[in-house]
N, CA, C and O atoms as a GROMACS GRO file, in nm:
protein
  564
    1UNK      N    1   1.544  -1.984   0.148
    1UNK     CA    2   1.498  -1.829   0.139
    1UNK      C    3   1.439  -1.779   0.074
    1UNK      O    4   1.382  -1.669   0.081
    2UNK      N    5   1.448  -1.916  -0.062
    2UNK     CA    6   1.408  -1.847  -0.189
    2UNK      C    7   1.198  -1.862  -0.173
    2UNK      O    8   1.126  -1.771  -0.214
    3UNK      N    9   1.145  -1.983  -0.112
    3UNK     CA   10   1.003  -1.976  -0.076
    3UNK      C   11   0.993  -1.815  -0.032
    3UNK      O   12   0.916  -1.729  -0.075
    4UNK      N   13   1.087  -1.806   0.060
    4UNK     CA   14   1.000  -1.637   0.130
    4UNK      C   15   0.983  -1.531   0.103
    4UNK      O   16   0.903  -1.443   0.135
    5UNK      N   17   1.114  -1.549  -0.001
    5UNK     CA   18   1.129  -1.416  -0.098
    5UNK      C   19   1.008  -1.411  -0.240
    5UNK      O   20   0.961  -1.305  -0.281
    6UNK      N   21   0.981  -1.514  -0.285
    6UNK     CA   22   0.901  -1.588  -0.350
    6UNK      C   23   0.719  -1.493  -0.269
    6UNK      O   24   0.660  -1.408  -0.336
    7UNK      N   25   0.680  -1.527  -0.160
    7UNK     CA   26   0.556  -1.507  -0.081
    7UNK      C   27   0.651  -1.384  -0.101
    7UNK      O   28   0.717  -1.391  -0.205
    8UNK      N   29   0.667  -1.295  -0.037
    8UNK     CA   30   0.711  -1.161  -0.022
    8UNK      C   31   0.685  -1.098  -0.126
    8UNK      O   32   0.608  -1.003  -0.113
    9UNK      N   33   0.736  -1.125  -0.248
    9UNK     CA   34   0.674  -1.099  -0.390
    9UNK      C   35   0.570  -1.101  -0.445
    9UNK      O   36   0.535  -1.042  -0.547
   10UNK      N   37   0.514  -1.169  -0.381
   10UNK     CA   38   0.303  -1.205  -0.395
   10UNK      C   39   0.231  -1.176  -0.337
   10UNK      O   40   0.114  -1.164  -0.371
   11UNK      N   41   0.285  -1.152  -0.212
   11UNK     CA   42   0.197  -1.076  -0.177
   11UNK      C   43   0.242  -0.918  -0.133
   11UNK      O   44   0.183  -0.875  -0.034
   12UNK      N   45   0.339  -0.830  -0.196
   12UNK     CA   46   0.392  -0.716  -0.233
   12UNK      C   47   0.271  -0.625  -0.367
   12UNK      O   48   0.222  -0.512  -0.376
   13UNK      N   49   0.267  -0.738  -0.439
   13UNK     CA   50   0.168  -0.773  -0.529
   13UNK      C   51   0.109  -0.733  -0.557
   13UNK      O   52   0.084  -0.660  -0.653
   14UNK      N   53   0.027  -0.803  -0.406
   14UNK     CA   54  -0.102  -0.811  -0.387
   14UNK      C   55  -0.107  -0.678  -0.314
   14UNK      O   56  -0.141  -0.597  -0.400
   15UNK      N   57  -0.095  -0.628  -0.225
   15UNK     CA   58  -0.060  -0.492  -0.145
   15UNK      C   59  -0.041  -0.397  -0.265
   15UNK      O   60  -0.056  -0.289  -0.207
   16UNK      N   61  -0.022  -0.371  -0.374
   16UNK     CA   62   0.036  -0.273  -0.423
   16UNK      C   63  -0.114  -0.285  -0.532
   16UNK      O   64  -0.158  -0.186  -0.589
   17UNK      N   65  -0.150  -0.367  -0.541
   17UNK     CA   66  -0.294  -0.398  -0.602
   17UNK      C   67  -0.351  -0.285  -0.514
   17UNK      O   68  -0.334  -0.168  -0.549
   18UNK      N   69  -0.384  -0.299  -0.461
   18UNK     CA   70  -0.473  -0.267  -0.346
   18UNK      C   71  -0.458  -0.105  -0.333
   18UNK      O   72  -0.558  -0.033  -0.328
   19UNK      N   73  -0.288  -0.039  -0.325
   19UNK     CA   74  -0.257   0.057  -0.314
   19UNK      C   75  -0.352   0.155  -0.438
   19UNK      O   76  -0.437   0.244  -0.445
   20UNK      N   77  -0.271   0.069  -0.519
   20UNK     CA   78  -0.363   0.151  -0.638
   20UNK      C   79  -0.518   0.134  -0.687
   20UNK      O   80  -0.581   0.230  -0.731
   21UNK      N   81  -0.549   0.062  -0.682
   21UNK     CA   82  -0.681   0.090  -0.664
   21UNK      C   83  -0.743   0.170  -0.610
   21UNK      O   84  -0.773   0.274  -0.667
   22UNK      N   85  -0.780   0.142  -0.482
   22UNK     CA   86  -0.847   0.174  -0.357
   22UNK      C   87  -0.854   0.330  -0.369
   22UNK      O   88  -0.953   0.391  -0.327
   23UNK      N   89  -0.708   0.418  -0.448
   23UNK     CA   90  -0.729   0.587  -0.426
   23UNK      C   91  -0.800   0.583  -0.540
   23UNK      O   92  -0.873   0.682  -0.550
   24UNK      N   93  -0.812   0.459  -0.690
   24UNK     CA   94  -0.915   0.530  -0.782
   24UNK      C   95  -1.026   0.483  -0.745
   24UNK      O   96  -1.108   0.573  -0.761
   25UNK      N   97  -1.092   0.361  -0.689
   25UNK     CA   98  -1.191   0.392  -0.647
   25UNK      C   99  -1.244   0.539  -0.583
   25UNK      O  100  -1.352   0.586  -0.619
   26UNK      N  101  -1.165   0.601  -0.493
   26UNK     CA  102  -1.212   0.740  -0.377
   26UNK      C  103  -1.244   0.842  -0.491
   26UNK      O  104  -1.343   0.916  -0.492
   27UNK      N  105  -1.129   0.834  -0.608
   27UNK     CA  106  -1.194   0.891  -0.750
   27UNK      C  107  -1.334   0.892  -0.796
   27UNK      O  108  -1.389   0.993  -0.841
   28UNK      N  109  -1.375   0.809  -0.788
   28UNK     CA  110  -1.512   0.766  -0.857
   28UNK      C  111  -1.658   0.836  -0.777
   28UNK      O  112  -1.756   0.905  -0.805
   29UNK      N  113  -1.580   0.744  -0.626
   29UNK     CA  114  -1.682   0.758  -0.528
   29UNK      C  115  -1.693   0.917  -0.457
   29UNK      O  116  -1.765   0.924  -0.357
   30UNK      N  117  -1.634   1.029  -0.498
   30UNK     CA  118  -1.615   1.111  -0.445
   30UNK      C  119  -1.723   1.230  -0.575
   30UNK      O  120  -1.794   1.330  -0.568
   31UNK      N  121  -1.666   1.125  -0.696
   31UNK     CA  122  -1.760   1.222  -0.785
   31UNK      C  123  -1.942   1.134  -0.813
   31UNK      O  124  -2.039   1.154  -0.886
   32UNK      N  125  -1.910   1.055  -0.726
   32UNK     CA  126  -2.084   0.992  -0.726
   32UNK      C  127  -2.190   1.024  -0.656
   32UNK      O  128  -2.201   1.012  -0.534
   33UNK      N  129  -2.285   1.075  -0.746
   33UNK     CA  130  -2.397   1.184  -0.701
   33UNK      C  131  -2.534   1.112  -0.628
   33UNK      O  132  -2.623   1.174  -0.569
   34UNK      N  133  -2.529   0.955  -0.649
   34UNK     CA  134  -2.646   0.903  -0.608
   34UNK      C  135  -2.660   0.788  -0.487
   34UNK      O  136  -2.551   0.795  -0.432
   35UNK      N  137  -2.714   0.717  -0.439
   35UNK     CA  138  -2.722   0.668  -0.335
   35UNK      C  139  -2.696   0.534  -0.386
   35UNK      O  140  -2.598   0.487  -0.326
   36UNK      N  141  -2.737   0.463  -0.461
   36UNK     CA  142  -2.714   0.340  -0.538
   36UNK      C  143  -2.536   0.318  -0.514
   36UNK      O  144  -2.490   0.244  -0.428
   37UNK      N  145  -2.451   0.402  -0.616
   37UNK     CA  146  -2.329   0.443  -0.621
   37UNK      C  147  -2.241   0.464  -0.490
   37UNK      O  148  -2.133   0.429  -0.443
   38UNK      N  149  -2.315   0.518  -0.469
   38UNK     CA  150  -2.242   0.571  -0.302
   38UNK      C  151  -2.220   0.429  -0.231
   38UNK      O  152  -2.121   0.369  -0.188
   39UNK      N  153  -2.380   0.399  -0.241
   39UNK     CA  154  -2.357   0.229  -0.094
   39UNK      C  155  -2.274   0.144  -0.207
   39UNK      O  156  -2.201   0.062  -0.151
   40UNK      N  157  -2.263   0.139  -0.368
   40UNK     CA  158  -2.205   0.039  -0.447
   40UNK      C  159  -2.037   0.049  -0.364
   40UNK      O  160  -1.983  -0.038  -0.296
   41UNK      N  161  -1.974   0.212  -0.410
   41UNK     CA  162  -1.815   0.221  -0.335
   41UNK      C  163  -1.832   0.165  -0.220
   41UNK      O  164  -1.804   0.045  -0.214
   42UNK      N  165  -1.873   0.223  -0.116
   42UNK     CA  166  -1.919   0.156   0.023
   42UNK      C  167  -1.827   0.068  -0.015
   42UNK      O  168  -1.711   0.104  -0.037
   43UNK      N  169  -1.882  -0.104  -0.033
   43UNK     CA  170  -1.883  -0.202  -0.039
   43UNK      C  171  -1.759  -0.257  -0.063
   43UNK      O  172  -1.688  -0.341  -0.008
   44UNK      N  173  -1.751  -0.150  -0.213
   44UNK     CA  174  -1.614  -0.236  -0.260
   44UNK      C  175  -1.485  -0.175  -0.201
   44UNK      O  176  -1.391  -0.254  -0.198
   45UNK      N  177  -1.459  -0.043  -0.152
   45UNK     CA  178  -1.410   0.000  -0.076
   45UNK      C  179  -1.323  -0.070   0.055
   45UNK      O  180  -1.204  -0.065   0.085
   46UNK      N  181  -1.440  -0.137   0.118
   46UNK     CA  182  -1.428  -0.202   0.234
   46UNK      C  183  -1.351  -0.371   0.208
   46UNK      O  184  -1.263  -0.430   0.271
   47UNK      N  185  -1.430  -0.407   0.091
   47UNK     CA  186  -1.344  -0.552   0.101
   47UNK      C  187  -1.246  -0.538   0.013
   47UNK      O  188  -1.210  -0.655   0.000
   48UNK      N  189  -1.150  -0.446  -0.086
   48UNK     CA  190  -1.066  -0.392  -0.071
   48UNK      C  191  -0.944  -0.418   0.000
   48UNK      O  192  -0.862  -0.509  -0.016
   49UNK      N  193  -0.949  -0.311   0.090
   49UNK     CA  194  -0.900  -0.273   0.222
   49UNK      C  195  -0.886  -0.382   0.301
   49UNK      O  196  -0.778  -0.432   0.333
   50UNK      N  197  -1.025  -0.430   0.342
   50UNK     CA  198  -0.955  -0.543   0.478
   50UNK      C  199  -0.974  -0.679   0.363
   50UNK      O  200  -1.008  -0.735   0.467
   51UNK      N  201  -0.983  -0.762   0.277
   51UNK     CA  202  -1.004  -0.844   0.205
   51UNK      C  203  -0.903  -0.903   0.169
   51UNK      O  204  -0.862  -1.018   0.180
   52UNK      N  205  -0.835  -0.722   0.084
   52UNK     CA  206  -0.712  -0.805  -0.044
   52UNK      C  207  -0.592  -0.743  -0.010
   52UNK      O  208  -0.483  -0.799  -0.018
   53UNK      N  209  -0.617  -0.585   0.044
   53UNK     CA  210  -0.555  -0.464   0.124
   53UNK      C  211  -0.448  -0.502   0.215
   53UNK      O  212  -0.328  -0.505   0.189
   54UNK      N  213  -0.516  -0.535   0.343
   54UNK     CA  214  -0.451  -0.511   0.462
   54UNK      C  215  -0.385  -0.681   0.438
   54UNK      O  216  -0.264  -0.702   0.430
   55UNK      N  217  -0.492  -0.794   0.429
   55UNK     CA  218  -0.414  -0.919   0.502
   55UNK      C  219  -0.237  -0.891   0.360
   55UNK      O  220  -0.122  -0.916   0.398
   56UNK      N  221  -0.259  -0.855   0.258
   56UNK     CA  222  -0.135  -0.827   0.130
   56UNK      C  223  -0.016  -0.752   0.209
   56UNK      O  224   0.097  -0.798   0.220
   57UNK      N  225  -0.061  -0.631   0.262
   57UNK     CA  226   0.020  -0.580   0.369
   57UNK      C  227   0.083  -0.586   0.430
   57UNK      O  228   0.196  -0.537   0.441
   58UNK      N  229  -0.012  -0.693   0.526
   58UNK     CA  230   0.034  -0.740   0.638
   58UNK      C  231   0.166  -0.824   0.633
   58UNK      O  232   0.271  -0.791   0.689
   59UNK      N  233   0.144  -0.958   0.545
   59UNK     CA  234   0.200  -1.056   0.484
   59UNK      C  235   0.308  -1.028   0.386
   59UNK      O  236   0.402  -1.093   0.339
   60UNK      N  237   0.259  -0.909   0.372
   60UNK     CA  238   0.438  -0.872   0.275
   60UNK      C  239   0.573  -0.824   0.390
   60UNK      O  240   0.695  -0.830   0.375
   61UNK      N  241   0.506  -0.784   0.482
   61UNK     CA  242   0.561  -0.739   0.593
   61UNK      C  243   0.624  -0.815   0.695
   61UNK      O  244   0.705  -0.767   0.775
   62UNK      N  245   0.590  -0.925   0.694
   62UNK     CA  246   0.612  -1.080   0.776
   62UNK      C  247   0.700  -1.126   0.675
   62UNK      O  248   0.815  -1.155   0.706
   63UNK      N  249   0.663  -1.135   0.570
   63UNK     CA  250   0.788  -1.228   0.463
   63UNK      C  251   0.920  -1.135   0.465
   63UNK      O  252   1.034  -1.180   0.475
   64UNK      N  253   0.884  -0.986   0.452
   64UNK     CA  254   1.018  -0.897   0.435
   64UNK      C  255   1.122  -0.960   0.552
   64UNK      O  256   1.235  -1.008   0.538
   65UNK      N  257   1.030  -0.940   0.692
   65UNK     CA  258   1.097  -0.974   0.823
   65UNK      C  259   1.176  -1.114   0.862
   65UNK      O  260   1.276  -1.140   0.929
   66UNK      N  261   1.075  -1.195   0.780
   66UNK     CA  262   1.150  -1.322   0.775
   66UNK      C  263   1.273  -1.334   0.679
   66UNK      O  264   1.362  -1.418   0.694
   67UNK      N  265   1.269  -1.254   0.594
   67UNK     CA  266   1.432  -1.250   0.466
   67UNK      C  267   1.505  -1.164   0.564
   67UNK      O  268   1.586  -1.236   0.621
   68UNK      N  269   1.515  -1.004   0.623
   68UNK     CA  270   1.570  -0.970   0.666
   68UNK      C  271   1.680  -1.089   0.867
   68UNK      O  272   1.797  -1.106   0.902
   69UNK      N  273   1.554  -1.127   0.919
   69UNK     CA  274   1.630  -1.245   0.967
   69UNK      C  275   1.711  -1.332   0.907
   69UNK      O  276   1.832  -1.319   0.927
   70UNK      N  277   1.664  -1.436   0.825
   70UNK     CA  278   1.742  -1.504   0.737
   70UNK      C  279   1.855  -1.467   0.664
   70UNK      O  280   1.953  -1.540   0.645
   71UNK      N  281   1.843  -1.370   0.629
   71UNK     CA  282   1.989  -1.267   0.558
   71UNK      C  283   2.066  -1.259   0.709
   71UNK      O  284   2.175  -1.314   0.722
   72UNK      N  285   2.030  -1.220   0.772
   72UNK     CA  286   2.096  -1.162   0.887
   72UNK      C  287   2.064  -1.032   0.913
   72UNK      O  288   2.014  -0.948   0.838
   73UNK      N  289   2.105  -1.023   1.049
   73UNK     CA  290   2.068  -0.841   1.050
   73UNK      C  291   2.151  -0.759   1.020
   73UNK      O  292   2.117  -0.641   1.014
   74UNK      N  293   2.344  -0.817   0.981
   74UNK     CA  294   2.432  -0.773   0.954
   74UNK      C  295   2.413  -0.705   0.860
   74UNK      O  296   2.484  -0.605   0.860
   75UNK      N  297   2.332  -0.715   0.758
   75UNK     CA  298   2.270  -0.705   0.628
   75UNK      C  299   2.249  -0.588   0.676
   75UNK      O  300   2.336  -0.502   0.656
   76UNK      N  301   2.140  -0.558   0.743
   76UNK     CA  302   2.099  -0.467   0.799
   76UNK      C  303   2.151  -0.307   0.866
   76UNK      O  304   2.086  -0.203   0.855
   77UNK      N  305   2.291  -0.323   0.940
   77UNK     CA  306   2.347  -0.301   0.912
   77UNK      C  307   2.463  -0.180   0.849
   77UNK      O  308   2.510  -0.076   0.894
   78UNK      N  309   2.476  -0.249   0.736
   78UNK     CA  310   2.583  -0.249   0.621
   78UNK      C  311   2.536  -0.216   0.508
   78UNK      O  312   2.628  -0.184   0.432
   79UNK      N  313   2.414  -0.208   0.450
   79UNK     CA  314   2.305  -0.163   0.397
   79UNK      C  315   2.232  -0.010   0.385
   79UNK      O  316   2.115   0.017   0.414
   80UNK      N  317   2.310   0.060   0.345
   80UNK     CA  318   2.224   0.228   0.322
   80UNK      C  319   2.114   0.265   0.261
   80UNK      O  320   2.055   0.373   0.269
   81UNK      N  321   2.065   0.087   0.147
   81UNK     CA  322   2.007   0.123   0.055
   81UNK      C  323   1.850   0.041   0.145
   81UNK      O  324   1.734   0.082   0.130
   82UNK      N  325   1.880  -0.040   0.207
   82UNK     CA  326   1.833  -0.121   0.325
   82UNK      C  327   1.752  -0.061   0.415
   82UNK      O  328   1.644  -0.107   0.452
   83UNK      N  329   1.835   0.111   0.477
   83UNK     CA  330   1.774   0.137   0.616
   83UNK      C  331   1.661   0.236   0.480
   83UNK      O  332   1.543   0.217   0.511
   84UNK      N  333   1.672   0.306   0.380
   84UNK     CA  334   1.576   0.371   0.310
   84UNK      C  335   1.482   0.280   0.253
   84UNK      O  336   1.374   0.325   0.216
   85UNK      N  337   1.507   0.161   0.241
   85UNK     CA  338   1.410   0.105   0.189
   85UNK      C  339   1.307   0.059   0.283
   85UNK      O  340   1.186   0.044   0.263
   86UNK      N  341   1.377   0.039   0.387
   86UNK     CA  342   1.229  -0.007   0.522
   86UNK      C  343   1.163   0.152   0.572
   86UNK      O  344   1.043   0.168   0.596
   87UNK      N  345   1.280   0.280   0.582
   87UNK     CA  346   1.197   0.376   0.610
   87UNK      C  347   1.110   0.395   0.524
   87UNK      O  348   1.004   0.424   0.580
   88UNK      N  349   1.096   0.391   0.346
   88UNK     CA  350   1.021   0.384   0.231
   88UNK      C  351   0.854   0.324   0.246
   88UNK      O  352   0.748   0.378   0.216
   89UNK      N  353   0.895   0.142   0.325
   89UNK     CA  354   0.803   0.044   0.359
   89UNK      C  355   0.686   0.142   0.495
   89UNK      O  356   0.567   0.158   0.520
   90UNK      N  357   0.780   0.171   0.529
   90UNK     CA  358   0.740   0.258   0.707
   90UNK      C  359   0.629   0.367   0.691
   90UNK      O  360   0.542   0.381   0.778
   91UNK      N  361   0.637   0.478   0.528
   91UNK     CA  362   0.564   0.590   0.463
   91UNK      C  363   0.453   0.490   0.420
   91UNK      O  364   0.337   0.506   0.458
   92UNK      N  365   0.508   0.344   0.309
   92UNK     CA  366   0.381   0.271   0.254
   92UNK      C  367   0.242   0.256   0.376
   92UNK      O  368   0.122   0.264   0.354
   93UNK      N  369   0.311   0.232   0.498
   93UNK     CA  370   0.259   0.185   0.610
   93UNK      C  371   0.140   0.259   0.644
   93UNK      O  372   0.022   0.226   0.649
   94UNK      N  373   0.208   0.385   0.669
   94UNK     CA  374   0.119   0.528   0.701
   94UNK      C  375   0.040   0.557   0.617
   94UNK      O  376  -0.076   0.582   0.648
   95UNK      N  377   0.076   0.560   0.508
   95UNK     CA  378  -0.040   0.552   0.362
   95UNK      C  379  -0.172   0.478   0.350
   95UNK      O  380  -0.281   0.528   0.325
   96UNK      N  381  -0.140   0.340   0.375
   96UNK     CA  382  -0.229   0.269   0.466
   96UNK      C  383  -0.307   0.279   0.569
   96UNK      O  384  -0.426   0.248   0.576
   97UNK      N  385  -0.243   0.320   0.643
   97UNK     CA  386  -0.340   0.373   0.746
   97UNK      C  387  -0.436   0.421   0.704
   97UNK      O  388  -0.554   0.391   0.719
   98UNK      N  389  -0.351   0.558   0.605
   98UNK     CA  390  -0.482   0.693   0.619
   98UNK      C  391  -0.539   0.668   0.475
   98UNK      O  392  -0.589   0.754   0.402
   99UNK      N  393  -0.519   0.497   0.437
   99UNK     CA  394  -0.635   0.463   0.315
   99UNK      C  395  -0.783   0.406   0.441
   99UNK      O  396  -0.905   0.413   0.447
  100UNK      N  397  -0.695   0.364   0.503
  100UNK     CA  398  -0.856   0.305   0.584
  100UNK      C  399  -0.890   0.416   0.674
  100UNK      O  400  -0.993   0.392   0.737
  101UNK      N  401  -0.842   0.521   0.698
  101UNK     CA  402  -0.905   0.649   0.753
  101UNK      C  403  -1.024   0.686   0.636
  101UNK      O  404  -1.146   0.688   0.651
  102UNK      N  405  -0.961   0.709   0.540
  102UNK     CA  406  -1.017   0.778   0.388
  102UNK      C  407  -1.169   0.667   0.382
  102UNK      O  408  -1.279   0.723   0.382
  103UNK      N  409  -1.162   0.508   0.378
  103UNK     CA  410  -1.278   0.433   0.413
  103UNK      C  411  -1.350   0.442   0.517
  103UNK      O  412  -1.469   0.457   0.488
  104UNK      N  413  -1.328   0.440   0.629
  104UNK     CA  414  -1.394   0.520   0.647
  104UNK      C  415  -1.483   0.664   0.674
  104UNK      O  416  -1.602   0.658   0.707
  105UNK      N  417  -1.432   0.758   0.661
  105UNK     CA  418  -1.440   0.889   0.619
  105UNK      C  419  -1.602   0.846   0.495
  105UNK      O  420  -1.713   0.899   0.493
  106UNK      N  421  -1.545   0.737   0.409
  106UNK     CA  422  -1.619   0.783   0.342
  106UNK      C  423  -1.791   0.674   0.414
  106UNK      O  424  -1.910   0.707   0.421
  107UNK      N  425  -1.747   0.599   0.435
  107UNK     CA  426  -1.848   0.494   0.500
  107UNK      C  427  -1.942   0.598   0.579
  107UNK      O  428  -2.047   0.638   0.528
  108UNK      N  429  -1.889   0.649   0.735
  108UNK     CA  430  -1.932   0.746   0.734
  108UNK      C  431  -2.039   0.892   0.726
  108UNK      O  432  -2.113   0.956   0.801
  109UNK      N  433  -1.980   0.896   0.547
  109UNK     CA  434  -2.051   1.006   0.489
  109UNK      C  435  -1.946   1.136   0.530
  109UNK      O  436  -1.978   1.255   0.535
  110UNK      N  437  -1.861   1.098   0.547
  110UNK     CA  438  -1.749   1.240   0.593
  110UNK      C  439  -1.636   1.274   0.490
  110UNK      O  440  -1.554   1.362   0.518
  111UNK      N  441  -1.632   1.215   0.389
  111UNK     CA  442  -1.545   1.238   0.309
  111UNK      C  443  -1.580   1.444   0.218
  111UNK      O  444  -1.687   1.463   0.160
  112UNK      N  445  -1.489   1.542   0.227
  112UNK     CA  446  -1.485   1.660   0.196
  112UNK      C  447  -1.421   1.671   0.078
  112UNK      O  448  -1.438   1.751  -0.013
  113UNK      N  449  -1.289   1.519   0.099
  113UNK     CA  450  -1.230   1.560  -0.029
  113UNK      C  451  -1.241   1.581  -0.173
  113UNK      O  452  -1.335   1.507  -0.204
  114UNK      N  453  -1.200   1.640  -0.283
  114UNK     CA  454  -1.285   1.601  -0.388
  114UNK      C  455  -1.196   1.523  -0.468
  114UNK      O  456  -1.073   1.520  -0.464
  115UNK      N  457  -1.294   1.446  -0.557
  115UNK     CA  458  -1.175   1.369  -0.679
  115UNK      C  459  -1.061   1.401  -0.724
  115UNK      O  460  -0.981   1.314  -0.758
  116UNK      N  461  -1.030   1.555  -0.735
  116UNK     CA  462  -0.908   1.620  -0.787
  116UNK      C  463  -0.785   1.546  -0.701
  116UNK      O  464  -0.692   1.482  -0.750
  117UNK      N  465  -0.808   1.572  -0.570
  117UNK     CA  466  -0.770   1.562  -0.437
  117UNK      C  467  -0.706   1.383  -0.467
  117UNK      O  468  -0.587   1.352  -0.457
  118UNK      N  469  -0.765   1.332  -0.486
  118UNK     CA  470  -0.799   1.182  -0.504
  118UNK      C  471  -0.696   1.113  -0.686
  118UNK      O  472  -0.649   1.002  -0.707
  119UNK      N  473  -0.698   1.178  -0.732
  119UNK     CA  474  -0.590   1.134  -0.877
  119UNK      C  475  -0.475   1.239  -0.796
  119UNK      O  476  -0.399   1.275  -0.887
  120UNK      N  477  -0.447   1.278  -0.717
  120UNK     CA  478  -0.307   1.346  -0.719
  120UNK      C  479  -0.228   1.200  -0.614
  120UNK      O  480  -0.135   1.121  -0.629
  121UNK      N  481  -0.365   1.239  -0.478
  121UNK     CA  482  -0.338   1.083  -0.392
  121UNK      C  483  -0.289   0.968  -0.446
  121UNK      O  484  -0.194   0.911  -0.393
  122UNK      N  485  -0.359   0.915  -0.578
  122UNK     CA  486  -0.327   0.776  -0.622
  122UNK      C  487  -0.251   0.752  -0.662
  122UNK      O  488  -0.220   0.633  -0.667
  123UNK      N  489  -0.160   0.864  -0.725
  123UNK     CA  490  -0.052   0.881  -0.757
  123UNK      C  491   0.120   0.834  -0.637
  123UNK      O  492   0.205   0.753  -0.672
  124UNK      N  493   0.123   0.911  -0.512
  124UNK     CA  494   0.176   0.845  -0.438
  124UNK      C  495   0.297   0.712  -0.434
  124UNK      O  496   0.420   0.703  -0.436
  125UNK      N  497   0.120   0.574  -0.425
  125UNK     CA  498   0.270   0.494  -0.429
  125UNK      C  499   0.320   0.408  -0.599
  125UNK      O  500   0.400   0.316  -0.610
  126UNK      N  501   0.276   0.446  -0.662
  126UNK     CA  502   0.357   0.468  -0.778
  126UNK      C  503   0.460   0.522  -0.769
  126UNK      O  504   0.546   0.436  -0.789
  127UNK      N  505   0.533   0.674  -0.737
  127UNK     CA  506   0.639   0.700  -0.686
  127UNK      C  507   0.739   0.593  -0.595
  127UNK      O  508   0.843   0.536  -0.626
  128UNK      N  509   0.676   0.593  -0.494
  128UNK     CA  510   0.735   0.490  -0.375
  128UNK      C  511   0.801   0.358  -0.472
  128UNK      O  512   0.917   0.318  -0.480
  129UNK      N  513   0.696   0.318  -0.528
  129UNK     CA  514   0.721   0.171  -0.570
  129UNK      C  515   0.839   0.126  -0.600
  129UNK      O  516   0.901   0.026  -0.564
  130UNK      N  517   0.877   0.266  -0.716
  130UNK     CA  518   0.928   0.290  -0.835
  130UNK      C  519   1.109   0.303  -0.801
  130UNK      O  520   1.205   0.254  -0.861
  131UNK      N  521   1.102   0.372  -0.706
  131UNK     CA  522   1.192   0.420  -0.558
  131UNK      C  523   1.281   0.256  -0.509
  131UNK      O  524   1.392   0.207  -0.533
  132UNK      N  525   1.163   0.217  -0.434
  132UNK     CA  526   1.155   0.092  -0.361
  132UNK      C  527   1.288  -0.039  -0.474
  132UNK      O  528   1.390  -0.107  -0.464
  133UNK      N  529   1.208  -0.008  -0.546
  133UNK     CA  530   1.218  -0.104  -0.672
  133UNK      C  531   1.392  -0.084  -0.722
  133UNK      O  532   1.486  -0.153  -0.683
  134UNK      N  533   1.394  -0.018  -0.777
  134UNK     CA  534   1.546   0.063  -0.781
  134UNK      C  535   1.615   0.009  -0.671
  134UNK      O  536   1.707  -0.070  -0.694
  135UNK      N  537   1.589   0.035  -0.569
  135UNK     CA  538   1.668   0.055  -0.442
  135UNK      C  539   1.687  -0.147  -0.456
  135UNK      O  540   1.803  -0.190  -0.456
  136UNK      N  541   1.618  -0.208  -0.462
  136UNK     CA  542   1.670  -0.353  -0.435
  136UNK      C  543   1.744  -0.383  -0.535
  136UNK      O  544   1.849  -0.447  -0.525
  137UNK      N  545   1.697  -0.338  -0.643
  137UNK     CA  546   1.766  -0.422  -0.773
  137UNK      C  547   1.917  -0.336  -0.792
  137UNK      O  548   2.018  -0.396  -0.827
  138UNK      N  549   1.918  -0.210  -0.767
  138UNK     CA  550   2.064  -0.158  -0.824
  138UNK      C  551   2.178  -0.220  -0.662
  138UNK      O  552   2.279  -0.286  -0.685
  139UNK      N  553   2.144  -0.191  -0.542
  139UNK     CA  554   2.170  -0.177  -0.394
  139UNK      C  555   2.256  -0.014  -0.390
  139UNK      O  556   2.337  -0.014  -0.297
  140UNK      N  557   2.256   0.045  -0.426
  140UNK     CA  558   2.337   0.174  -0.429
  140UNK      C  559   2.364   0.182  -0.264
  140UNK      O  560   2.294   0.159  -0.166
  141UNK      N  561   2.545   0.241  -0.290
  141UNK     CA  562   2.608   0.281  -0.195
  141UNK      C  563   2.608   0.178  -0.036
  141UNK      O  564   2.671   0.216   0.062
   0.00000   0.00000   0.00000
C-alpha cells in the first residue's frame, strides 16, 4: 500500500500545482488587452487544464479510492475526519470542474470576471489544502 500512497501523494501534488497556477493564469489573462497575449493564455490554460491538472486530479482520486479499498471501508465508517476529507475532495472536484468552465469561457471570449475576482478565487484551494493536510495528519475525532 505504500506504493499506492506514494502515487496518491505524487498526483495530488501535480493536481494542486494546477489548482494553484491556473487561477493565477486567469488573473493575468483577465488583465491582458492584446490578441497575442490572449491567444498565449488560451494555449497555456488549455494545456495546464487538460494535460496536467485533469490527469493529476483523476489519478489522485483513483489512488485515493484504491487506498480506501485497501485499508477497508471500515476505516471510512469509523473515521469522522475521513468523511470531512472526502467532502472537501468533492468540493475540490467541483472547483476543478468550474475551472474547466472558466477555461472554456476565456477560449470563447465570454469571460466577464475581473482580475480581482480571480485573485480571490486563487486562494480557495490553498485553504482546502491546509484543512485536508491537517485532517490527514492529525486525524481528529
